[in-house]
C-alpha positions as CSV (number, residue, x, y, z in Angstrom):
1,M,-19.4,20.4,3.9
2,L,-16.9,19.4,6.6
3,D,-19.3,17.4,8.8
4,G,-18.6,14.2,10.6
5,A,-19.8,11.9,7.8
6,F,-17.5,13.6,5.2
7,L,-14.5,13.4,7.5
8,S,-15.1,9.7,8.3
9,H,-15.3,9.0,4.6
10,V,-12.1,10.8,4.0
11,L,-10.4,9.0,6.8
12,L,-11.6,5.6,5.5
13,W,-10.4,6.4,2.0
14,L,-7.0,7.5,3.3
15,I,-6.6,4.3,5.3
16,G,-7.7,2.3,2.2
17,V,-5.2,4.0,-0.1
18,M,-2.4,3.5,2.5
19,A,-3.2,-0.1,2.9
20,L,-3.3,-0.7,-0.8
21,G,0.0,1.1,-1.3
22,A,1.6,-0.9,1.5
23,T,0.3,-4.2,-0.1
24,V,1.7,-3.3,-3.5
25,L,5.1,-2.2,-2.0
26,T,5.3,-5.4,0.1
27,I,4.6,-7.6,-2.9
28,G,7.2,-5.7,-4.9
29,A,9.8,-6.0,-2.2
30,L,9.2,-9.7,-1.8
31,F,9.3,-10.2,-5.5
32,S,12.6,-8.3,-5.9
33,M,14.1,-10.2,-2.9
34,G,13.2,-13.5,-4.5
35,R,14.7,-12.5,-7.8
36,T,18.1,-11.6,-6.4
37,S,18.8,-15.2,-5.3
38,Y,18.6,-16.3,-9.0
39,R,20.9,-13.6,-10.3
40,K,24.5,-14.5,-10.9
41,D,26.6,-11.4,-11.4
């Protein structure tokens, strides 16, 4: 079960999930930074 093809697929999925999470967090951070300039406390 733990052959080279399986490990390469797991590594590829792990990189994909990390990239997707980083993209979502980056968009969220930029959105929240953009919203703070309009807020008047």
